[in-house]
DSSP file (Angstrom, degrees, kcal/mol; ACC not computed):
  #  RESIDUE AA STRUCTURE BP1 BP2  ACC     N-H-->O    O-->H-N    N-H-->O    O-->H-N    TCO  KAPPA ALPHA  PHI   PSI    X-CA   Y-CA   Z-CA
    1    1 A M              0   0    0      0, 0.0     3,-0.1     0, 0.0    17,-0.0   0.000 360.0 360.0 360.0 145.9   46.8  -30.3   14.9
    2    2 A G        -     0   0    0      1,-0.3     2,-0.5     0, 0.0     0, 0.0   0.358 360.0 -11.3 -96.8-128.0   45.9  -27.7   12.4
    3    3 A E        -     0   0    0      1,-0.0    17,-3.4    66,-0.0     2,-0.3  -0.631  69.5-143.3 -77.1 120.7   42.3  -26.8   11.2
    4    4 A L  E     +A   19   0A   0     -2,-0.5    66,-0.6    15,-0.2     2,-0.3  -0.706  24.9 172.3 -90.2 139.5   39.9  -29.4   12.3
    5    5 A V  E     -A   18   0A   0     13,-2.9    13,-2.7    -2,-0.3     2,-0.5  -0.903  37.2-100.4-137.4 163.5   37.0  -30.4   10.0
    6    6 A E  E     -A   17   0A   0     62,-0.5     2,-0.5    -2,-0.3    25,-0.4  -0.785  31.1-138.9 -88.3 126.2   34.3  -33.0   10.0
    7    7 A R  E     -A   16   0A   0      9,-2.4     8,-3.4    -2,-0.5     9,-1.0  -0.753  28.5-169.7 -83.3 130.1   35.1  -36.0    7.8
    8    8 A V  E     -A   14   0A   0     21,-1.7    21,-0.4    -2,-0.5     6,-0.2  -0.789  14.7-124.8-121.3 161.1   32.0  -37.0    6.0
    9    9 A D    >   -     0   0    0      4,-2.0     3,-2.4    -2,-0.3    -1,-0.1  -0.244  46.9 -79.0 -96.8-172.1   30.9  -40.0    3.8
   10   10 A E  T 3  S+     0   0    0      1,-0.3    89,-0.1     2,-0.1    -1,-0.0   0.642 132.5  51.6 -63.6 -14.8   29.5  -40.2    0.3
   11   11 A E  T 3  S-     0   0    0      2,-0.1    -1,-0.3    88,-0.0     3,-0.1   0.295 119.9-108.8-101.5   5.1   26.1  -39.2    1.8
   12   12 A D  S <  S+     0   0    0     -3,-2.4     2,-0.4     1,-0.3    -2,-0.1   0.819  70.5 146.0  70.2  34.0   27.5  -36.2    3.6
   13   13 A R        -     0   0    0      1,-0.0    -4,-2.0     2,-0.0    -1,-0.3  -0.866  54.9-110.1-103.2 137.3   27.1  -37.8    7.0
   14   14 A V  E     +A    8   0A   0     -2,-0.4    -6,-0.3    -6,-0.2     3,-0.1  -0.393  41.2 166.0 -68.1 134.5   29.7  -37.0    9.7
   15   15 A I  E     -     0   0A   0     -8,-3.4     2,-0.3     1,-0.4    -7,-0.2   0.326  60.6 -29.5-130.3   3.7   31.9  -40.0   10.5
   16   16 A G  E     -A    7   0A   0     -9,-1.0    -9,-2.4     2,-0.0     2,-0.5  -0.948  58.4 -93.5 167.2 176.1   34.8  -38.2   12.4
   17   17 A V  E     +A    6   0A   0     -2,-0.3     2,-0.3   -11,-0.3   -11,-0.2  -0.979  46.7 165.1-118.2 128.4   36.8  -35.2   13.1
   18   18 A V  E     -A    5   0A   0    -13,-2.7   -13,-2.9    -2,-0.5     2,-0.3  -0.904  43.8 -90.9-137.3 164.4   40.2  -34.8   11.3
   19   19 A D  E  >  -A    4   0A   0     -2,-0.3     4,-2.2   -15,-0.2     3,-0.3  -0.609  35.7-131.9 -69.7 134.2   42.8  -32.3   10.5
   20   20 A R  H  > S+     0   0    0    -17,-3.4     4,-2.6    -2,-0.3     5,-0.2   0.898 105.8  55.2 -62.1 -39.9   42.0  -30.6    7.1
   21   21 A A  H  > S+     0   0    0    -18,-0.3     4,-2.5     1,-0.2    -1,-0.2   0.891 110.1  46.2 -59.8 -37.4   45.5  -31.2    5.8
   22   22 A E  H  > S+     0   0    0     -3,-0.3     4,-2.6     2,-0.2     6,-0.3   0.870 108.8  54.3 -74.3 -35.7   45.3  -34.8    6.5
   23   23 A A  H  X>S+     0   0    0     -4,-2.2     5,-2.2     2,-0.2     4,-0.6   0.920 113.2  44.6 -60.5 -43.4   41.8  -35.0    4.9
   24   24 A I  H ><5S+     0   0    0     -4,-2.6     3,-0.6     3,-0.2    -2,-0.2   0.929 113.5  49.6 -62.9 -47.5   43.3  -33.4    1.7
   25   25 A E  H 3<5S+     0   0    0     -4,-2.5    -2,-0.2     1,-0.2    -1,-0.2   0.880 118.8  37.1 -63.7 -38.5   46.4  -35.6    1.8
   26   26 A K  H 3<5S-     0   0    0     -4,-2.6    -1,-0.2    -5,-0.1    -2,-0.2   0.411 109.5-116.5 -98.8   4.7   44.3  -38.8    2.2
   27   27 A G  T <<5 +     0   0    0     -4,-0.6     2,-0.3    -3,-0.6    -3,-0.2   0.802  55.9 162.3  71.2  27.3   41.5  -37.8   -0.1
   28   28 A W      < -     0   0    0     -5,-2.2    -1,-0.2    -6,-0.3     2,-0.1  -0.589  41.6-110.7 -82.0 140.5   38.8  -37.9    2.7
   29   29 A L        +     0   0    0    -21,-0.4   -21,-1.7    -2,-0.3     2,-0.3  -0.462  47.0 157.3 -68.8 141.9   35.6  -36.1    2.1
   30   30 A H        -     0   0    0     76,-0.3    78,-3.0   -23,-0.3     2,-0.4  -0.822  39.9 -88.4-148.0-175.0   34.9  -32.9    4.2
   31   31 A R  E     -b  108   0B   0    -25,-0.4    37,-2.1    37,-0.3     2,-0.4  -0.875  29.1-176.5-115.2 139.0   32.7  -29.9    3.8
   32   32 A I  E     -bC 109  67B   0     76,-2.9    78,-3.0    -2,-0.4     2,-0.5  -0.992  11.2-158.1-125.5 135.6   33.4  -26.5    2.0
   33   33 A A  E     +bC 110  66B   0     33,-2.9    33,-1.9    -2,-0.4     2,-0.3  -0.958  15.6 177.1-118.2 130.5   30.9  -23.7    2.1
   34   34 A T  E     -bC 111  65B   0     76,-3.0    78,-1.4    -2,-0.5     2,-0.4  -0.834  15.6-145.8-125.8 163.1   30.9  -20.9   -0.5
   35   35 A T  E     -bC 112  64B   0     29,-1.8    29,-1.9    -2,-0.3     2,-0.6  -0.997   9.1-144.3-132.5 139.7   28.9  -17.9   -1.4
   36   36 A V  E     -bC 113  63B   0     76,-2.4    78,-2.2    -2,-0.4     2,-0.5  -0.897  24.9-151.2 -92.0 120.3   28.0  -16.2   -4.6
   37   37 A C  E     -b  114   0B   0     -2,-0.6     8,-2.7    25,-0.5     2,-0.3  -0.862  15.6-177.0-100.2 127.6   28.0  -12.5   -4.0
   38   38 A R  E     -bD 115  44B   0     76,-2.6    78,-3.5    -2,-0.5     6,-0.2  -0.887  18.6-136.3-115.6 147.8   25.7  -10.3   -6.2
   39   39 A D    >   -     0   0    0      4,-2.1     3,-2.6    -2,-0.3    78,-0.1  -0.521  43.0 -91.8 -89.9 172.2   25.2   -6.5   -6.2
   40   40 A P  T 3  S+     0   0    0      0, 0.0    77,-0.1     0, 0.0    -1,-0.1   0.741 128.3  57.4 -56.2 -22.3   21.8   -4.9   -6.3
   41   41 A D  T 3  S-     0   0    0      2,-0.1    -3,-0.0     1,-0.0     0, 0.0   0.434 120.3-108.6 -88.3   3.0   22.1   -4.9  -10.1
   42   42 A G    <   +     0   0    0     -3,-2.6     2,-0.1     1,-0.3    93,-0.1   0.482  69.6 143.8  88.3   4.1   22.7   -8.6  -10.2
   43   43 A R        -     0   0    0     91,-0.1    -4,-2.1     1,-0.1     2,-0.4  -0.407  45.9-125.4 -73.7 155.3   26.3   -8.5  -11.2
   44   44 A I  E     -DE  38 133B   0     89,-3.3    89,-3.0    -6,-0.2     2,-0.3  -0.859  14.7-120.6-110.4 136.2   28.5  -11.2   -9.6
   45   45 A L  E     - E   0 132B   0     -8,-2.7     2,-0.4    -2,-0.4    -8,-0.3  -0.562  29.7-175.0 -74.9 131.0   31.7  -10.6   -7.6
   46   46 A M  E     - E   0 131B   0     85,-3.0    85,-2.3    -2,-0.3     2,-0.3  -0.960   5.8-177.3-121.1 148.2   34.8  -12.2   -9.0
   47   47 A H  E     -FE  61 130B   0     14,-2.8    14,-2.5    -2,-0.4     2,-0.4  -0.956  23.3-127.1-142.0 162.0   38.1  -12.1   -7.3
   48   48 A R  E     -FE  60 129B   0     81,-2.3    80,-2.8    -2,-0.3    81,-1.1  -0.908  25.8-130.0-108.8 136.8   41.7  -13.2   -7.6
   49   49 A R        -     0   0    0     10,-2.7     9,-0.6    -2,-0.4    78,-0.2  -0.543  37.8 -91.3 -81.1 148.2   43.5  -15.2   -5.0
   50   50 A P    >   -     0   0    0      0, 0.0     3,-1.3     0, 0.0     8,-1.3  -0.187  30.3-120.6 -56.6 150.4   46.9  -14.0   -3.8
   51   51 A E  T 3  S+     0   0    0      6,-0.3    -2,-0.1     1,-0.3     5,-0.0   0.751 112.2  51.2 -61.3 -26.4   50.0  -15.3   -5.6
   52   52 A N  T 3  S+     0   0    0      5,-0.0    -1,-0.3     3,-0.0     2,-0.1   0.294  80.4 123.9 -99.4   9.4   51.3  -16.8   -2.4
   53   53 A D    <   -     0   0    0     -3,-1.3     3,-0.1     1,-0.1    73,-0.1  -0.405  61.7-135.9 -68.8 146.8   48.1  -18.7   -1.5
   54   54 A S  S    S+     0   0    0      1,-0.2     2,-0.5     2,-0.1    -1,-0.1   0.738  91.2  53.9 -73.7 -23.7   48.6  -22.5   -0.9
   55   55 A R  S    S-     0   0    0      1,-0.2    -1,-0.2    49,-0.0    -2,-0.1  -0.960 129.2 -20.1-119.6 118.2   45.5  -23.3   -2.9
   56   56 A F  S >  S-     0   0    0     -2,-0.5     3,-1.6     1,-0.2    -7,-0.3   0.929  80.4-152.8  55.7  54.1   45.0  -22.0   -6.5
   57   57 A P  T 3  S-     0   0    0      0, 0.0    -6,-0.3     0, 0.0    -1,-0.2  -0.364  71.2  -0.5 -62.8 130.4   47.5  -19.2   -6.2
   58   58 A G  T 3  S+     0   0    0     -8,-1.3     2,-0.2    -9,-0.6    -7,-0.2   0.455 100.9 131.6  73.8   3.4   46.8  -16.2   -8.4
   59   59 A Q    <   -     0   0    0     -3,-1.6   -10,-2.7    -9,-0.2    -1,-0.2  -0.498  56.2-114.6 -90.7 158.4   43.6  -17.8   -9.9
   60   60 A Y  E     +Fg  48 147B   0     86,-3.4    88,-2.8   -12,-0.2     2,-0.3  -0.619  32.7 179.2 -92.6 149.3   40.2  -16.2  -10.3
   61   61 A N  E     -F   47   0B   0    -14,-2.5   -14,-2.8    -2,-0.2    88,-0.0  -0.977  30.7-159.6-146.2 152.0   37.0  -17.4   -8.5
   62   62 A W  S    S+     0   0    0     -2,-0.3   -25,-0.5   -16,-0.2     2,-0.4   0.375  78.3  77.0-109.9  -1.2   33.4  -16.4   -8.3
   63   63 A L  E     -C   36   0B   0    -27,-0.1     2,-0.4   -16,-0.1   -27,-0.2  -0.870  61.6-158.9-110.8 143.4   32.9  -18.1   -5.0
   64   64 A V  E     +C   35   0B   0    -29,-1.9   -29,-1.8    -2,-0.4     2,-0.3  -0.985  47.2  79.7-117.5 129.0   34.0  -16.9   -1.5
   65   65 A G  E     -C   34   0B   0     -2,-0.4     2,-0.3   -31,-0.2   -31,-0.2  -0.996  42.3-157.8 169.3-166.1   34.3  -19.5    1.2
   66   66 A G  E     -C   33   0B   0    -33,-1.9   -33,-2.9    -2,-0.3    15,-0.1  -0.964  47.9 -23.8 177.6-167.1   36.3  -22.2    2.8
   67   67 A A  E     -C   32   0B   0     -2,-0.3     2,-0.4   -35,-0.2   -35,-0.3  -0.290  56.5-120.8 -67.6 142.5   36.0  -25.3    5.1
   68   68 A A        -     0   0    0    -37,-2.1   -62,-0.5   -62,-0.1   -37,-0.3  -0.687  31.4-126.4 -78.5 133.7   33.2  -25.7    7.5
   69   69 A E    >   -     0   0    0     -2,-0.4     3,-2.1     1,-0.2   -64,-0.2  -0.279  42.4 -70.0 -73.6 162.5   34.4  -26.0   11.1
   70   70 A V  T 3  S+     0   0    0    -66,-0.6    -1,-0.2     1,-0.3     3,-0.1  -0.351 123.5   9.3 -54.4 127.3   33.5  -28.9   13.4
   71   71 A G  T 3  S+     0   0    0      1,-0.3     2,-0.3    -3,-0.1    -1,-0.3   0.399  99.9 127.7  82.2  -1.1   29.8  -28.6   14.3
   72   72 A E    <   -     0   0    0     -3,-2.1    -1,-0.3     4,-0.0     2,-0.1  -0.674  53.4-135.2 -87.9 137.6   29.1  -25.8   11.8
   73   73 A S     >  -     0   0    0     -2,-0.3     4,-2.4    -3,-0.1     5,-0.2  -0.394  30.7-105.6 -77.2 166.2   26.3  -26.0    9.2
   74   74 A Y  H  > S+     0   0    0      2,-0.2     4,-2.7     1,-0.2     5,-0.2   0.932 122.9  50.4 -56.7 -46.2   26.9  -25.1    5.6
   75   75 A E  H  > S+     0   0    0      1,-0.2     4,-2.2     2,-0.2    -1,-0.2   0.921 110.3  47.5 -62.5 -44.9   25.0  -21.8    6.2
   76   76 A E  H  > S+     0   0    0      1,-0.2     4,-2.4     2,-0.2    -1,-0.2   0.913 113.6  48.7 -63.8 -42.0   26.9  -20.9    9.3
   77   77 A A  H  X S+     0   0    0     -4,-2.4     4,-2.7     2,-0.2     5,-0.3   0.902 110.4  51.2 -65.1 -41.2   30.3  -21.6    7.6
   78   78 A A  H  X S+     0   0    0     -4,-2.7     4,-2.2    -5,-0.2    -1,-0.2   0.920 111.5  47.2 -61.4 -43.8   29.3  -19.6    4.6
   79   79 A A  H  X S+     0   0    0     -4,-2.2     4,-1.9     2,-0.2    -2,-0.2   0.905 113.1  48.3 -67.2 -42.4   28.3  -16.6    6.8
   80   80 A R  H  X S+     0   0    0     -4,-2.4     4,-2.7     2,-0.2    -2,-0.2   0.960 113.2  47.3 -64.3 -50.1   31.5  -16.8    8.8
   81   81 A E  H  X S+     0   0    0     -4,-2.7     4,-3.0     1,-0.2     5,-0.4   0.892 110.0  53.7 -59.3 -41.3   33.7  -17.0    5.6
   82   82 A L  H  X>S+     0   0    0     -4,-2.2     4,-2.0    -5,-0.3     6,-1.5   0.921 112.4  43.6 -62.1 -43.3   31.9  -14.1    4.0
   83   83 A A  H  X5S+     0   0    0     -4,-1.9     4,-1.4     4,-0.2    -2,-0.2   0.935 117.4  46.3 -67.2 -46.1   32.6  -11.9    7.1
   84   84 A E  H  <5S+     0   0    0     -4,-2.7    -2,-0.2    -5,-0.2    -3,-0.2   0.907 121.6  34.1 -62.1 -46.2   36.2  -13.1    7.3
   85   85 A E  H  <5S+     0   0    0     -4,-3.0    38,-2.3    -5,-0.2    -1,-0.2   0.791 137.3  14.0 -87.0 -31.9   37.1  -12.7    3.6
   86   86 A L  H  <5S-     0   0    0     -4,-2.0    35,-3.5    -5,-0.4    -3,-0.2   0.513  91.5-118.0-124.1  -8.2   35.0   -9.6    2.6
   87   87 A G     << +     0   0    0     -4,-1.4     2,-0.5    -5,-0.6    -4,-0.2   0.739  66.9 142.6  72.9  20.6   33.8   -8.0    5.8
   88   88 A V        -     0   0    0     -6,-1.5     2,-0.5    -9,-0.1    -1,-0.3  -0.848  35.2-162.0-101.9 127.5   30.2   -8.7    4.7
   89   89 A F        +     0   0    0     -2,-0.5     2,-0.3    -3,-0.1    -9,-0.1  -0.928  39.6  95.8-111.0 127.1   27.8   -9.6    7.5
   90   90 A G  S    S-     0   0    0     -2,-0.5    -7,-0.1   -11,-0.1    -8,-0.1  -0.969  73.3 -81.8 177.0-177.4   24.5  -11.3    6.5
   91   91 A T        -     0   0    0     -2,-0.3   -15,-0.1   -13,-0.0    22,-0.1  -0.882  39.9-145.6-115.5  98.5   22.8  -14.6    6.0
   92   92 A P        -     0   0    0      0, 0.0     2,-0.4     0, 0.0    22,-0.2  -0.339  18.6-122.6 -59.9 141.7   23.7  -16.3    2.7
   93   93 A R  E     -H  113   0B   0     20,-3.3    20,-1.9     1,-0.0     2,-0.2  -0.739  25.3-119.1 -87.2 130.5   20.7  -18.3    1.2
   94   94 A F  E     +H  112   0B   0     -2,-0.4    18,-0.3    18,-0.2     3,-0.1  -0.507  35.8 172.2 -71.9 133.9   21.6  -21.9    0.5
   95   95 A L  E     -     0   0B   0     16,-3.0     2,-0.3     1,-0.4    17,-0.2   0.803  54.2 -45.8-104.7 -54.8   21.3  -22.8   -3.2
   96   96 A F  E     -H  111   0B   0     15,-1.6    15,-3.6     2,-0.0    -1,-0.4  -0.979  41.9-140.4-169.1 171.0   22.6  -26.4   -3.6
   97   97 A K  E     +H  110   0B   0     -2,-0.3     2,-0.3    13,-0.3    13,-0.2  -0.971  18.7 177.0-139.4 155.8   25.4  -28.8   -2.6
   98   98 A F  E     -H  109   0B   0     11,-1.7    11,-2.7    -2,-0.3     2,-1.0  -0.986  40.6 -98.6-153.9 159.7   27.2  -31.4   -4.6
   99   99 A L  E     -H  108   0B   0     -2,-0.3     2,-0.5     9,-0.2     9,-0.2  -0.740  42.6-159.3 -84.4 104.4   30.0  -33.9   -4.2
  100  100 A C  E     -H  107   0B   0      7,-2.5     7,-2.6    -2,-1.0     2,-0.2  -0.761  15.8-154.3 -90.7 121.1   33.0  -32.1   -5.9
  101  101 A R        -     0   0    0     -2,-0.5    -1,-0.1     5,-0.2     7,-0.1  -0.067  38.9-159.6 -85.9  35.5   35.9  -34.4   -7.0
  102  102 A G        -     0   0    0     -2,-0.2    -3,-0.0     5,-0.2     0, 0.0   0.584  28.8-113.5 -14.0 154.0   38.2  -31.3   -6.6
  103  103 A E  S    S+     0   0    0      1,-0.2    -1,-0.1     2,-0.1    -2,-0.0   0.861 118.4  32.0 -66.1 -36.8   41.5  -30.7   -8.1
  104  104 A I  S    S-     0   0    0      1,-0.4    -1,-0.2   -77,-0.0   -77,-0.1   0.861 137.3 -31.5 -89.6 -42.1   43.2  -30.8   -4.7
  105  105 A S        -     0   0    0    -78,-0.1    -1,-0.4   -79,-0.1    -3,-0.2  -0.963  69.7 -87.0-169.5 162.7   40.9  -33.3   -3.0
  106  106 A P        +     0   0    0      0, 0.0     2,-0.3     0, 0.0   -76,-0.3  -0.531  52.6 153.6 -81.1 147.3   37.3  -34.4   -3.0
  107  107 A Y  E     - H   0 100B   0     -7,-2.6    -7,-2.5   -78,-0.2     2,-0.5  -0.985  48.2 -99.1-160.9 161.0   34.7  -32.6   -0.8
  108  108 A W  E     -bH  31  99B   0    -78,-3.0   -76,-2.9    -2,-0.3     2,-0.6  -0.798  40.4-153.8 -84.3 128.9   31.1  -31.7   -0.4
  109  109 A L  E     -bH  32  98B   0    -11,-2.7   -11,-1.7    -2,-0.5     2,-0.5  -0.935   7.5-162.4-115.6 119.1   30.6  -28.2   -1.7
  110  110 A G  E     -bH  33  97B   0    -78,-3.0   -76,-3.0    -2,-0.6     2,-0.5  -0.847   9.5-158.2 -93.4 124.8   27.7  -26.0   -0.4
  111  111 A V  E     +bH  34  96B   0    -15,-3.6   -16,-3.0    -2,-0.5   -15,-1.6  -0.920  15.3 174.0-114.3 130.6   26.9  -23.1   -2.6
  112  112 A H  E     -bH  35  94B   0    -78,-1.4   -76,-2.4    -2,-0.5     2,-0.3  -0.663  16.6-143.4-122.1 170.9   25.0  -20.0   -1.2
  113  113 A E  E     +bH  36  93B   0    -20,-1.9   -20,-3.3   -78,-0.2     2,-0.3  -0.995  16.0 174.4-141.4 148.1   24.0  -16.6   -2.5
  114  114 A V  E     -b   37   0B   0    -78,-2.2   -76,-2.6    -2,-0.3     2,-0.6  -0.986  28.8-129.3-148.8 147.3   23.8  -13.1   -0.9
  115  115 A V  E     -b   38   0B   0     -2,-0.3     2,-0.6   -78,-0.2   -76,-0.2  -0.857  25.0-149.3 -94.7 126.4   23.1   -9.7   -2.2
  116  116 A V        +     0   0    0    -78,-3.5     4,-0.1    -2,-0.6   -26,-0.0  -0.850  26.9 164.2-100.8 120.0   25.8   -7.3   -1.1
  117  117 A T        +     0   0    0     -2,-0.6    -1,-0.1   -78,-0.1     2,-0.1   0.657  57.8  58.4-107.9 -20.2   24.6   -3.7   -0.6
  118  118 A G  S    S-     0   0    0      1,-0.2     2,-0.1     0, 0.0   -30,-0.0  -0.291  97.4 -64.4-101.2-172.0   27.4   -2.2    1.5
  119  119 A A        -     0   0    0     -2,-0.1     2,-0.3     1,-0.1    -1,-0.2  -0.374  45.2-126.5 -73.0 151.5   31.1   -1.7    1.0
  120  120 A L        -     0   0    0     -2,-0.1   -33,-0.2    -4,-0.1    -1,-0.1  -0.768  16.4-169.1 -94.6 143.4   33.5   -4.7    0.7
  121  121 A V        -     0   0    0    -35,-3.5   -33,-0.1    -2,-0.3    -2,-0.0  -0.687  19.8-159.5-129.9  79.1   36.5   -4.9    3.0
  122  122 A P        -     0   0    0      0, 0.0   -36,-0.2     0, 0.0   -37,-0.1  -0.269  18.8-124.1 -64.2 141.5   38.5   -7.8    1.4
  123  123 A D    >>  -     0   0    0    -38,-2.3     4,-2.8     1,-0.1     3,-2.2  -0.786  18.1-146.8 -83.0 116.5   41.1   -9.6    3.5
  124  124 A P  T 34 S+     0   0    0      0, 0.0    -1,-0.1     0, 0.0   -39,-0.0   0.710  97.4  63.2 -65.3 -18.3   44.3   -9.2    1.4
  125  125 A A  T 34 S+     0   0    0      1,-0.1     3,-0.1   -76,-0.1   -40,-0.1   0.647 118.4  26.8 -74.9 -13.0   45.5  -12.6    2.7
  126  126 A E  T <4 S+     0   0    0     -3,-2.2     2,-0.5     1,-0.3    -1,-0.1   0.690 126.9  38.5-114.4 -37.4   42.4  -14.1    0.9
  127  127 A I     <  +     0   0    0     -4,-2.8    -1,-0.3   -78,-0.2   -78,-0.2  -0.962  48.0 176.3-132.0 115.0   41.6  -11.7   -2.0
  128  128 A A  S    S-     0   0    0    -80,-2.8     2,-0.3    -2,-0.5   -79,-0.2   0.764  77.2  -2.2 -84.7 -28.8   44.2   -9.9   -4.1
  129  129 A W  E     -E   48   0B   0    -81,-1.1   -81,-2.3     2,-0.0     2,-0.3  -0.982  64.6-172.9-157.4 152.1   41.8   -8.2   -6.4
  130  130 A H  E     +E   47   0B   0     -2,-0.3     2,-0.3   -83,-0.2   -83,-0.2  -0.992   6.5 167.3-151.9 159.6   38.0   -8.1   -7.0
  131  131 A G  E     -E   46   0B   0    -85,-2.3   -85,-3.0    -2,-0.3     2,-0.5  -0.978  36.0-105.3-162.3 159.9   35.4   -6.8   -9.4
  132  132 A W  E     -E   45   0B   0     -2,-0.3     2,-0.3   -87,-0.2   -87,-0.2  -0.839  39.5-173.0 -97.7 129.8   31.8   -7.0  -10.3
  133  133 A F  E     -E   44   0B   0    -89,-3.0   -89,-3.3    -2,-0.5     2,-0.1  -0.915  22.5-125.0-125.1 147.7   31.0   -8.9  -13.5
  134  134 A G     >  -     0   0    0     -2,-0.3     4,-2.6   -91,-0.2     5,-0.2  -0.384  41.6-100.5 -74.0 163.6   27.9   -9.5  -15.7
  135  135 A E  H  > S+     0   0    0      1,-0.2     4,-3.0     2,-0.2     5,-0.2   0.911 122.8  50.4 -56.6 -43.3   27.0  -13.1  -16.4
  136  136 A A  H  > S+     0   0    0      1,-0.2     4,-2.1     2,-0.2    -1,-0.2   0.919 111.2  48.6 -61.7 -40.8   28.5  -13.1  -19.9
  137  137 A E  H  > S+     0   0    0      2,-0.2     4,-2.3     1,-0.2    -1,-0.2   0.893 112.8  49.2 -65.7 -39.9   31.8  -11.7  -18.6
  138  138 A L  H  X S+     0   0    0     -4,-2.6     4,-2.4     2,-0.2    -2,-0.2   0.926 109.2  50.9 -64.3 -43.5   31.9  -14.3  -15.8
  139  139 A L  H  X S+     0   0    0     -4,-3.0     4,-0.7     1,-0.2    -1,-0.2   0.901 110.6  50.3 -63.2 -37.0   31.2  -17.2  -18.2
  140  140 A E  H >< S+     0   0    0     -4,-2.1     3,-1.0    -5,-0.2    -1,-0.2   0.930 111.7  47.4 -64.3 -43.9   34.1  -15.9  -20.5
  141  141 A A  H >< S+     0   0    0     -4,-2.3     3,-1.5     1,-0.2    -1,-0.2   0.854 104.0  61.3 -64.2 -34.6   36.4  -15.7  -17.5
  142  142 A A  H 3< S+     0   0    0     -4,-2.4    -1,-0.2     1,-0.3    -2,-0.2   0.683  96.3  61.8 -66.3 -18.8   35.4  -19.2  -16.3
  143  143 A G  T << S+     0   0    0     -3,-1.0    -1,-0.3    -4,-0.7     2,-0.2   0.483  87.8  95.8 -86.2  -4.6   36.7  -20.7  -19.6
  144  144 A R  S X  S-     0   0    0     -3,-1.5     3,-1.4    -4,-0.2    -3,-0.0  -0.526  82.0-124.0 -89.3 156.7   40.2  -19.5  -19.0
  145  145 A A  T 3  S+     0   0    0      1,-0.3     4,-0.1    -2,-0.2    -1,-0.1   0.696 108.4  66.7 -67.9 -18.3   43.0  -21.6  -17.4
  146  146 A T  T 3  S+     0   0    0     -5,-0.1   -86,-3.4   -87,-0.1     2,-0.4   0.342  82.0  97.3 -87.3   8.6   43.5  -18.9  -14.7
  147  147 A F  B <  S-g   60   0B   0     -3,-1.4   -86,-0.2   -88,-0.2     5,-0.1  -0.841  91.1-101.6 -97.5 132.9   40.0  -19.8  -13.3
  148  148 A V     >  -     0   0    0    -88,-2.8     4,-2.0    -2,-0.4     3,-0.4  -0.311  30.4-143.9 -52.1 120.2   39.7  -22.1  -10.3
  149  149 A S  H  > S+     0   0    0      1,-0.2     4,-1.8     2,-0.2    -1,-0.2   0.875  97.5  53.0 -66.1 -34.8   38.7  -25.4  -11.9
  150  150 A D  H  > S+     0   0    0      1,-0.2     4,-1.8     2,-0.2    -1,-0.2   0.852 109.0  51.2 -65.4 -33.9   36.4  -26.4   -9.0
  151  151 A A  H  > S+     0   0    0     -3,-0.4     4,-2.5     2,-0.2    -1,-0.2   0.861 105.3  56.1 -70.3 -35.9   34.6  -23.0   -9.2
  152  152 A A  H  X S+     0   0    0     -4,-2.0     4,-2.5     2,-0.2    -2,-0.2   0.922 107.5  48.6 -60.0 -44.6   34.1  -23.6  -13.0
  153  153 A E  H  X S+     0   0    0     -4,-1.8     4,-2.1     2,-0.2    -2,-0.2   0.919 110.5  50.4 -60.5 -44.3   32.4  -26.9  -12.2
  154  154 A A  H  X S+     0   0    0     -4,-1.8     4,-2.6     1,-0.2    -2,-0.2   0.892 108.7  53.4 -61.8 -40.8   30.1  -25.2   -9.6
  155  155 A L  H  X S+     0   0    0     -4,-2.5     4,-2.8     2,-0.2     5,-0.2   0.935 107.5  50.3 -62.5 -45.8   29.3  -22.5  -12.1
  156  156 A R  H  X S+     0   0    0     -4,-2.5     4,-1.7     1,-0.2    -1,-0.2   0.919 113.0  46.4 -58.5 -41.7   28.2  -25.1  -14.7
  157  157 A R  H  X S+     0   0    0     -4,-2.1     4,-1.4     2,-0.2    -1,-0.2   0.881 111.5  51.6 -67.4 -37.2   26.0  -26.7  -12.1
  158  158 A H  H  < S+     0   0    0     -4,-2.6     3,-0.3     1,-0.2    -2,-0.2   0.934 111.5  46.5 -66.5 -43.6   24.5  -23.4  -11.0
  159  159 A L  H  < S+     0   0    0     -4,-2.8    -1,-0.2     1,-0.2    -2,-0.2   0.815 110.5  53.6 -69.2 -28.8   23.6  -22.4  -14.5
  160  160 A A  H  <        0   0    0     -4,-1.7    -1,-0.2    -5,-0.2    -2,-0.2   0.792 360.0 360.0 -73.1 -26.5   22.1  -25.8  -15.2
  161  161 A A     <        0   0    0     -4,-1.4    -1,-0.2    -3,-0.3    -2,-0.2   0.482 360.0 360.0 -77.3 360.0   19.9  -25.5  -12.1
């Protein structure tokens, strides 16, 4: 078995534990937790995924995160992923969640936010490049084909809220 995740239903209720690869292959819902990182000036962190990544290689994203592990809340998963991918330790604030019909597979996406005041230590296996962007710059980038499509949907929902 690979990475275990909780399979959830259309109401985000746990119905079992499955291998994440199988959940993706069979289109089963599971949970993904992400975080929007802002600097003290309100700029948003954008990053590019490595070219050899299995999901969205070389594409840009404004969200940092990944699958929630078995028994993990969205908030716990967001904090873990933030520490693993950027070396940032803190408690991301929950913003919203929605049923994302994702490009690779469907999943529940929890979106959080954190203000980063210290240095970033990106994991090169997860983040090939990063920079801080104003909202207008982020919106422009989100309209390009090189932007993760699921992240563009989350951005539209974030701005609508």
